[in-house]
N, CA, C and O atoms as a CHARMM CRD file, in Angstrom:
* protein
*
  260
    1    1 MET  N     12.32500 -10.59300  -0.68000 PROA 1      0.00000
    2    1 MET  CA    11.71700 -10.06300  -1.87100 PROA 1      0.00000
    3    1 MET  C     12.70000 -10.25400  -3.02700 PROA 1      0.00000
    4    1 MET  O     13.86400  -9.86500  -2.93200 PROA 1      0.00000
    5    2 ARG  N     12.22800 -10.84700  -4.10200 PROA 2      0.00000
    6    2 ARG  CA    13.08300 -11.12400  -5.24200 PROA 2      0.00000
    7    2 ARG  C     12.87500 -10.14100  -6.38700 PROA 2      0.00000
    8    2 ARG  O     13.82300  -9.77100  -7.07900 PROA 2      0.00000
    9    3 TYR  N     11.64400  -9.72700  -6.57700 PROA 3      0.00000
   10    3 TYR  CA    11.33300  -8.88000  -7.72000 PROA 3      0.00000
   11    3 TYR  C     10.55500  -7.67500  -7.26000 PROA 3      0.00000
   12    3 TYR  O      9.59600  -7.85600  -6.51000 PROA 3      0.00000
   13    4 PRO  N     10.87000  -6.52100  -7.62500 PROA 4      0.00000
   14    4 PRO  CA    12.08300  -6.09900  -8.32500 PROA 4      0.00000
   15    4 PRO  C     13.28500  -6.11100  -7.39700 PROA 4      0.00000
   16    4 PRO  O     13.14200  -6.06800  -6.17500 PROA 4      0.00000
   17    5 SER  N     14.44900  -6.16900  -7.98000 PROA 5      0.00000
   18    5 SER  CA    15.69100  -6.26900  -7.22000 PROA 5      0.00000
   19    5 SER  C     15.91700  -5.01700  -6.36800 PROA 5      0.00000
   20    5 SER  O     15.69400  -3.89700  -6.82800 PROA 5      0.00000
   21    6 ILE  N     16.35100  -5.21200  -5.15200 PROA 6      0.00000
   22    6 ILE  CA    16.61600  -4.09000  -4.25300 PROA 6      0.00000
   23    6 ILE  C     17.72600  -3.20500  -4.81700 PROA 6      0.00000
   24    6 ILE  O     17.70400  -1.99000  -4.62400 PROA 6      0.00000
   25    7 ASP  N     18.68800  -3.79900  -5.50500 PROA 7      0.00000
   26    7 ASP  CA    19.78100  -3.02400  -6.08800 PROA 7      0.00000
   27    7 ASP  C     19.26500  -2.05400  -7.14600 PROA 7      0.00000
   28    7 ASP  O     19.69500  -0.90100  -7.19600 PROA 7      0.00000
   29    8 VAL  N     18.35300  -2.51100  -7.98200 PROA 8      0.00000
   30    8 VAL  CA    17.76700  -1.65700  -9.02200 PROA 8      0.00000
   31    8 VAL  C     16.96500  -0.53000  -8.38500 PROA 8      0.00000
   32    8 VAL  O     17.04600   0.62000  -8.81700 PROA 8      0.00000
   33    9 LEU  N     16.19800  -0.85900  -7.36700 PROA 9      0.00000
   34    9 LEU  CA    15.35100   0.13700  -6.70600 PROA 9      0.00000
   35    9 LEU  C     16.18200   1.21600  -6.01800 PROA 9      0.00000
   36    9 LEU  O     15.86700   2.40200  -6.12000 PROA 9      0.00000
   37   10 VAL  N     17.23000   0.81600  -5.32400 PROA 10     0.00000
   38   10 VAL  CA    18.08900   1.78900  -4.63000 PROA 10     0.00000
   39   10 VAL  C     18.81300   2.65900  -5.65000 PROA 10     0.00000
   40   10 VAL  O     19.00700   3.85300  -5.42500 PROA 10     0.00000
   41   11 GLU  N     19.20900   2.06800  -6.76100 PROA 11     0.00000
   42   11 GLU  CA    19.86800   2.84300  -7.81300 PROA 11     0.00000
   43   11 GLU  C     18.93900   3.92400  -8.37400 PROA 11     0.00000
   44   11 GLU  O     19.38700   5.02900  -8.67900 PROA 11     0.00000
   45   12 LYS  N     17.66400   3.61200  -8.50800 PROA 12     0.00000
   46   12 LYS  CA    16.70200   4.56500  -9.05800 PROA 12     0.00000
   47   12 LYS  C     16.34000   5.66600  -8.07000 PROA 12     0.00000
   48   12 LYS  O     16.06000   6.79400  -8.47700 PROA 12     0.00000
   49   13 THR  N     16.34300   5.35400  -6.77400 PROA 13     0.00000
   50   13 THR  CA    15.93200   6.33500  -5.78000 PROA 13     0.00000
   51   13 THR  C     17.09400   7.05100  -5.10900 PROA 13     0.00000
   52   13 THR  O     16.92300   8.16100  -4.60500 PROA 13     0.00000
   53   14 GLY  N     18.25800   6.44500  -5.09400 PROA 14     0.00000
   54   14 GLY  CA    19.41700   7.09500  -4.49700 PROA 14     0.00000
   55   14 GLY  C     19.75400   6.62800  -3.09900 PROA 14     0.00000
   56   14 GLY  O     20.91200   6.69900  -2.68700 PROA 14     0.00000
   57   15 SER  N     18.75700   6.14700  -2.35300 PROA 15     0.00000
   58   15 SER  CA    19.02300   5.63800  -1.00700 PROA 15     0.00000
   59   15 SER  C     17.87900   4.73300  -0.55900 PROA 15     0.00000
   60   15 SER  O     16.76500   4.79600  -1.08000 PROA 15     0.00000
   61   16 LYS  N     18.18600   3.90200   0.41000 PROA 16     0.00000
   62   16 LYS  CA    17.17300   2.99200   0.95500 PROA 16     0.00000
   63   16 LYS  C     16.06200   3.77800   1.65100 PROA 16     0.00000
   64   16 LYS  O     14.89300   3.39500   1.60000 PROA 16     0.00000
   65   17 TYR  N     16.43300   4.86400   2.29100 PROA 17     0.00000
   66   17 TYR  CA    15.46000   5.66100   3.03600 PROA 17     0.00000
   67   17 TYR  C     14.45600   6.32700   2.09900 PROA 17     0.00000
   68   17 TYR  O     13.25900   6.36100   2.38400 PROA 17     0.00000
   69   18 THR  N     14.94500   6.84800   0.99400 PROA 18     0.00000
   70   18 THR  CA    14.05300   7.44600  -0.00400 PROA 18     0.00000
   71   18 THR  C     13.14400   6.37900  -0.58900 PROA 18     0.00000
   72   18 THR  O     11.95300   6.61500  -0.79500 PROA 18     0.00000
   73   19 LEU  N     13.70200   5.21100  -0.85400 PROA 19     0.00000
   74   19 LEU  CA    12.91700   4.10000  -1.40100 PROA 19     0.00000
   75   19 LEU  C     11.77600   3.72600  -0.46600 PROA 19     0.00000
   76   19 LEU  O     10.63900   3.56300  -0.90700 PROA 19     0.00000
   77   20 VAL  N     12.07000   3.59000   0.79800 PROA 20     0.00000
   78   20 VAL  CA    11.04600   3.20700   1.77700 PROA 20     0.00000
   79   20 VAL  C      9.95700   4.26200   1.88100 PROA 20     0.00000
   80   20 VAL  O      8.77100   3.93200   1.89200 PROA 20     0.00000
   81   21 ALA  N     10.34800   5.52100   1.95500 PROA 21     0.00000
   82   21 ALA  CA     9.36800   6.60100   2.07300 PROA 21     0.00000
   83   21 ALA  C      8.47900   6.68300   0.83100 PROA 21     0.00000
   84   21 ALA  O      7.26200   6.83000   0.94200 PROA 21     0.00000
   85   22 LEU  N      9.08500   6.58800  -0.33600 PROA 22     0.00000
   86   22 LEU  CA     8.33900   6.66100  -1.58900 PROA 22     0.00000
   87   22 LEU  C      7.38700   5.47800  -1.74100 PROA 22     0.00000
   88   22 LEU  O      6.22800   5.65600  -2.11600 PROA 22     0.00000
   89   23 ALA  N      7.87300   4.27000  -1.45000 PROA 23     0.00000
   90   23 ALA  CA     7.04200   3.07600  -1.57200 PROA 23     0.00000
   91   23 ALA  C      5.88200   3.09600  -0.57200 PROA 23     0.00000
   92   23 ALA  O      4.76500   2.70500  -0.91200 PROA 23     0.00000
   93   24 ALA  N      6.13900   3.54500   0.64500 PROA 24     0.00000
   94   24 ALA  CA     5.08300   3.59400   1.65400 PROA 24     0.00000
   95   24 ALA  C      3.98800   4.58900   1.26900 PROA 24     0.00000
   96   24 ALA  O      2.79900   4.30200   1.40200 PROA 24     0.00000
   97   25 LYS  N      4.40300   5.74900   0.79500 PROA 25     0.00000
   98   25 LYS  CA     3.42800   6.76700   0.39500 PROA 25     0.00000
   99   25 LYS  C      2.58400   6.27400  -0.78000 PROA 25     0.00000
  100   25 LYS  O      1.36400   6.43900  -0.79300 PROA 25     0.00000
  101   26 ARG  N      3.24900   5.66700  -1.76400 PROA 26     0.00000
  102   26 ARG  CA     2.51700   5.16700  -2.92900 PROA 26     0.00000
  103   26 ARG  C      1.61200   3.99600  -2.55300 PROA 26     0.00000
  104   26 ARG  O      0.51100   3.88100  -3.09300 PROA 26     0.00000
  105   27 ALA  N      2.03900   3.14000  -1.65800 PROA 27     0.00000
  106   27 ALA  CA     1.21000   2.01400  -1.22000 PROA 27     0.00000
  107   27 ALA  C     -0.07700   2.51500  -0.55900 PROA 27     0.00000
  108   27 ALA  O     -1.14500   1.93800  -0.76400 PROA 27     0.00000
  109   28 ARG  N      0.02100   3.58200   0.22900 PROA 28     0.00000
  110   28 ARG  CA    -1.18000   4.16300   0.83300 PROA 28     0.00000
  111   28 ARG  C     -2.11000   4.70900  -0.23900 PROA 28     0.00000
  112   28 ARG  O     -3.32700   4.55400  -0.14500 PROA 28     0.00000
  113   29 GLN  N     -1.54100   5.35200  -1.26500 PROA 29     0.00000
  114   29 GLN  CA    -2.36200   5.86700  -2.37000 PROA 29     0.00000
  115   29 GLN  C     -3.04600   4.72500  -3.11500 PROA 29     0.00000
  116   29 GLN  O     -4.22100   4.82600  -3.46900 PROA 29     0.00000
  117   30 LEU  N     -2.31700   3.64500  -3.35100 PROA 30     0.00000
  118   30 LEU  CA    -2.90000   2.49000  -4.03800 PROA 30     0.00000
  119   30 LEU  C     -4.04200   1.88200  -3.22600 PROA 30     0.00000
  120   30 LEU  O     -5.06200   1.47800  -3.78400 PROA 30     0.00000
  121   31 ARG  N     -3.86600   1.82200  -1.92300 PROA 31     0.00000
  122   31 ARG  CA    -4.90800   1.27300  -1.06000 PROA 31     0.00000
  123   31 ARG  C     -6.17500   2.11900  -1.13400 PROA 31     0.00000
  124   31 ARG  O     -7.28400   1.58600  -1.13000 PROA 31     0.00000
  125   32 GLU  N     -6.00700   3.43900  -1.20100 PROA 32     0.00000
  126   32 GLU  CA    -7.15400   4.34100  -1.22800 PROA 32     0.00000
  127   32 GLU  C     -7.82200   4.42500  -2.59500 PROA 32     0.00000
  128   32 GLU  O     -9.04900   4.45000  -2.68700 PROA 32     0.00000
  129   33 THR  N     -7.01300   4.46800  -3.66600 PROA 33     0.00000
  130   33 THR  CA    -7.56900   4.68400  -5.00200 PROA 33     0.00000
  131   33 THR  C     -7.67200   3.42200  -5.84100 PROA 33     0.00000
  132   33 THR  O     -8.60900   3.28200  -6.62700 PROA 33     0.00000
  133   34 GLY  N     -6.73200   2.50700  -5.69100 PROA 34     0.00000
  134   34 GLY  CA    -6.72600   1.29300  -6.49000 PROA 34     0.00000
  135   34 GLY  C     -6.24100   1.49200  -7.91900 PROA 34     0.00000
  136   34 GLY  O     -6.33900   0.57300  -8.73200 PROA 34     0.00000
  137   35 LYS  N     -5.71900   2.67200  -8.24200 PROA 35     0.00000
  138   35 LYS  CA    -5.25300   2.97600  -9.60600 PROA 35     0.00000
  139   35 LYS  C     -3.76700   2.63700  -9.73400 PROA 35     0.00000
  140   35 LYS  O     -2.90600   3.35800  -9.23100 PROA 35     0.00000
  141   36 VAL  N     -3.49000   1.53900 -10.40800 PROA 36     0.00000
  142   36 VAL  CA    -2.11700   1.07800 -10.60300 PROA 36     0.00000
  143   36 VAL  C     -1.58200   1.66000 -11.90500 PROA 36     0.00000
  144   36 VAL  O     -2.29900   1.69800 -12.90400 PROA 36     0.00000
  145   37 LEU  N     -0.33800   2.11000 -11.90500 PROA 37     0.00000
  146   37 LEU  CA     0.25500   2.75900 -13.07100 PROA 37     0.00000
  147   37 LEU  C      0.86700   1.78200 -14.08000 PROA 37     0.00000
  148   37 LEU  O      1.24000   2.18900 -15.18000 PROA 37     0.00000
  149   38 ILE  N      0.97200   0.50300 -13.71900 PROA 38     0.00000
  150   38 ILE  CA     1.52400  -0.48300 -14.63700 PROA 38     0.00000
  151   38 ILE  C      0.46400  -1.52800 -14.94700 PROA 38     0.00000
  152   38 ILE  O     -0.44100  -1.77600 -14.15100 PROA 38     0.00000
  153   39 GLU  N      0.59700  -2.13500 -16.12100 PROA 39     0.00000
  154   39 GLU  CA    -0.34900  -3.17700 -16.51000 PROA 39     0.00000
  155   39 GLU  C      0.09000  -4.50900 -15.92700 PROA 39     0.00000
  156   39 GLU  O      1.26900  -4.85700 -15.98200 PROA 39     0.00000
  157   40 GLN  N     -0.82100  -5.22900 -15.39100 PROA 40     0.00000
  158   40 GLN  CA    -0.60900  -6.56100 -14.84000 PROA 40     0.00000
  159   40 GLN  C      0.60400  -6.66000 -13.90800 PROA 40     0.00000
  160   40 GLN  O      1.59300  -7.30900 -14.24800 PROA 40     0.00000
  161   41 PRO  N      0.53300  -6.02400 -12.74500 PROA 41     0.00000
  162   41 PRO  CA     1.64500  -6.14600 -11.80000 PROA 41     0.00000
  163   41 PRO  C      1.77600  -7.58200 -11.30600 PROA 41     0.00000
  164   41 PRO  O      0.78000  -8.29600 -11.18800 PROA 41     0.00000
  165   42 LYS  N      2.99300  -7.99900 -11.01900 PROA 42     0.00000
  166   42 LYS  CA     3.23200  -9.36200 -10.52600 PROA 42     0.00000
  167   42 LYS  C      2.76500  -9.50700  -9.08200 PROA 42     0.00000
  168   42 LYS  O      2.30900 -10.57500  -8.67400 PROA 42     0.00000
  169   43 SER  N      2.88000  -8.44500  -8.32200 PROA 43     0.00000
  170   43 SER  CA     2.50200  -8.47700  -6.91100 PROA 43     0.00000
  171   43 SER  C      1.01700  -8.16400  -6.74000 PROA 43     0.00000
  172   43 SER  O      0.43800  -7.39400  -7.50700 PROA 43     0.00000
  173   44 ARG  N      0.42500  -8.76500  -5.73800 PROA 44     0.00000
  174   44 ARG  CA    -0.96300  -8.46200  -5.41000 PROA 44     0.00000
  175   44 ARG  C     -1.05300  -7.50000  -4.23000 PROA 44     0.00000
  176   44 ARG  O     -2.12400  -6.97200  -3.93300 PROA 44     0.00000
  177   45 LYS  N      0.06300  -7.27700  -3.56900 PROA 45     0.00000
  178   45 LYS  CA     0.08800  -6.39700  -2.40300 PROA 45     0.00000
  179   45 LYS  C      0.45600  -4.98200  -2.82200 PROA 45     0.00000
  180   45 LYS  O      1.17500  -4.77600  -3.80000 PROA 45     0.00000
  181   46 HSD  N     -0.04600  -4.01500  -2.07100 PROA 46     0.00000
  182   46 HSD  CA     0.15700  -2.61200  -2.41500 PROA 46     0.00000
  183   46 HSD  C      1.62600  -2.19800  -2.40900 PROA 46     0.00000
  184   46 HSD  O      2.06600  -1.47100  -3.30000 PROA 46     0.00000
  185   47 VAL  N      2.37600  -2.64600  -1.43100 PROA 47     0.00000
  186   47 VAL  CA     3.78900  -2.28500  -1.36700 PROA 47     0.00000
  187   47 VAL  C      4.53900  -2.88200  -2.55700 PROA 47     0.00000
  188   47 VAL  O      5.38200  -2.21300  -3.15400 PROA 47     0.00000
  189   48 GLY  N      4.24300  -4.11400  -2.90000 PROA 48     0.00000
  190   48 GLY  CA     4.87500  -4.75200  -4.05300 PROA 48     0.00000
  191   48 GLY  C      4.54800  -4.03000  -5.34200 PROA 48     0.00000
  192   48 GLY  O      5.41800  -3.85000  -6.19400 PROA 48     0.00000
  193   49 MET  N      3.29800  -3.61500  -5.49300 PROA 49     0.00000
  194   49 MET  CA     2.91100  -2.86200  -6.69100 PROA 49     0.00000
  195   49 MET  C      3.64300  -1.51900  -6.74000 PROA 49     0.00000
  196   49 MET  O      4.08000  -1.08400  -7.80600 PROA 49     0.00000
  197   50 ALA  N      3.77300  -0.87300  -5.59700 PROA 50     0.00000
  198   50 ALA  CA     4.48900   0.40900  -5.53900 PROA 50     0.00000
  199   50 ALA  C      5.95000   0.22700  -5.93700 PROA 50     0.00000
  200   50 ALA  O      6.50400   1.05400  -6.66200 PROA 50     0.00000
  201   51 LEU  N      6.56900  -0.83700  -5.47300 PROA 51     0.00000
  202   51 LEU  CA     7.95900  -1.09800  -5.82700 PROA 51     0.00000
  203   51 LEU  C      8.10900  -1.39900  -7.32000 PROA 51     0.00000
  204   51 LEU  O      9.08900  -0.98700  -7.94000 PROA 51     0.00000
  205   52 GLU  N      7.15900  -2.10400  -7.88700 PROA 52     0.00000
  206   52 GLU  CA     7.18800  -2.36400  -9.32500 PROA 52     0.00000
  207   52 GLU  C      7.05900  -1.06200 -10.11400 PROA 52     0.00000
  208   52 GLU  O      7.73100  -0.88300 -11.13000 PROA 52     0.00000
  209   53 GLU  N      6.20600  -0.16100  -9.65500 PROA 53     0.00000
  210   53 GLU  CA     6.05600   1.13500 -10.31700 PROA 53     0.00000
  211   53 GLU  C      7.36400   1.92600 -10.27600 PROA 53     0.00000
  212   53 GLU  O      7.72300   2.59000 -11.24800 PROA 53     0.00000
  213   54 ILE  N      8.06200   1.85400  -9.16700 PROA 54     0.00000
  214   54 ILE  CA     9.35300   2.53200  -9.04800 PROA 54     0.00000
  215   54 ILE  C     10.35500   1.89700 -10.01500 PROA 54     0.00000
  216   54 ILE  O     11.09200   2.60800 -10.69700 PROA 54     0.00000
  217   55 ALA  N     10.38400   0.57900 -10.07700 PROA 55     0.00000
  218   55 ALA  CA    11.32200  -0.12100 -10.95500 PROA 55     0.00000
  219   55 ALA  C     11.08500   0.21100 -12.42700 PROA 55     0.00000
  220   55 ALA  O     12.03700   0.27300 -13.20500 PROA 55     0.00000
  221   56 PHE  N      9.83000   0.42400 -12.81600 PROA 56     0.00000
  222   56 PHE  CA     9.49500   0.72800 -14.20600 PROA 56     0.00000
  223   56 PHE  C      9.43300   2.23200 -14.48800 PROA 56     0.00000
  224   56 PHE  O      8.90500   2.65400 -15.51600 PROA 56     0.00000
  225   57 ASP  N      9.97400   3.03500 -13.57000 PROA 57     0.00000
  226   57 ASP  CA    10.04100   4.49800 -13.73400 PROA 57     0.00000
  227   57 ASP  C      8.68300   5.15500 -13.94000 PROA 57     0.00000
  228   57 ASP  O      8.57800   6.13300 -14.68000 PROA 57     0.00000
  229   58 LYS  N      7.65400   4.63800 -13.30400 PROA 58     0.00000
  230   58 LYS  CA     6.32200   5.23900 -13.39300 PROA 58     0.00000
  231   58 LYS  C      6.11400   6.28300 -12.31500 PROA 58     0.00000
  232   58 LYS  O      5.17400   7.07400 -12.39600 PROA 58     0.00000
  233   59 LEU  N      6.97400   6.30300 -11.30600 PROA 59     0.00000
  234   59 LEU  CA     6.88500   7.29900 -10.23600 PROA 59     0.00000
  235   59 LEU  C      8.08200   8.22400 -10.31500 PROA 59     0.00000
  236   59 LEU  O      9.21100   7.79000 -10.54500 PROA 59     0.00000
  237   60 THR  N      7.82100   9.48800 -10.12300 PROA 60     0.00000
  238   60 THR  CA     8.91900  10.46500 -10.05400 PROA 60     0.00000
  239   60 THR  C      8.83500  11.17400  -8.70500 PROA 60     0.00000
  240   60 THR  O      7.78300  11.21100  -8.06700 PROA 60     0.00000
  241   61 PHE  N      9.95700  11.72800  -8.29300 PROA 61     0.00000
  242   61 PHE  CA     9.98000  12.44500  -7.02900 PROA 61     0.00000
  243   61 PHE  C     11.04800  13.51600  -7.09000 PROA 61     0.00000
  244   61 PHE  O     11.99800  13.41300  -7.86600 PROA 61     0.00000
  245   62 ASP  N     10.89400  14.54000  -6.27500 PROA 62     0.00000
  246   62 ASP  CA    11.87600  15.60100  -6.15400 PROA 62     0.00000
  247   62 ASP  C     12.54400  15.49700  -4.79700 PROA 62     0.00000
  248   62 ASP  O     11.87600  15.39400  -3.76900 PROA 62     0.00000
  249   63 ARG  N     13.83500  15.52400  -4.80200 PROA 63     0.00000
  250   63 ARG  CA    14.58400  15.48400  -3.54100 PROA 63     0.00000
  251   63 ARG  C     14.77600  16.92300  -3.08100 PROA 63     0.00000
  252   63 ARG  O     15.43800  17.71800  -3.74800 PROA 63     0.00000
  253   64 LYS  N     14.19400  17.24500  -1.94200 PROA 64     0.00000
  254   64 LYS  CA    14.31700  18.60000  -1.38300 PROA 64     0.00000
  255   64 LYS  C     15.66000  18.73800  -0.69400 PROA 64     0.00000
  256   64 LYS  O     16.11100  17.83300   0.00800 PROA 64     0.00000
  257   65 LYS  N     16.28600  19.87100  -0.90100 PROA 65     0.00000
  258   65 LYS  CA    17.61700  20.10000  -0.30400 PROA 65     0.00000
  259   65 LYS  C     17.53500  20.98700   0.89300 PROA 65     0.00000
  260   65 LYS  O     18.55700  21.28200   1.51400 PROA 65     0.00000
């Protein structure tokens, strides 16, 4: 995967594990609703669209302690 960069995504989420969990959850939501938060995503796949949303700061999350 070239876009968005894994380094940028991990920096925004804090860890690879958080990134995977967030992207998977959002990809399931995209599959069910089809409502994309960004205009004209480069990816046609749900996981790719979810990662693009994370890269463009369209998704927020709370880290539970």
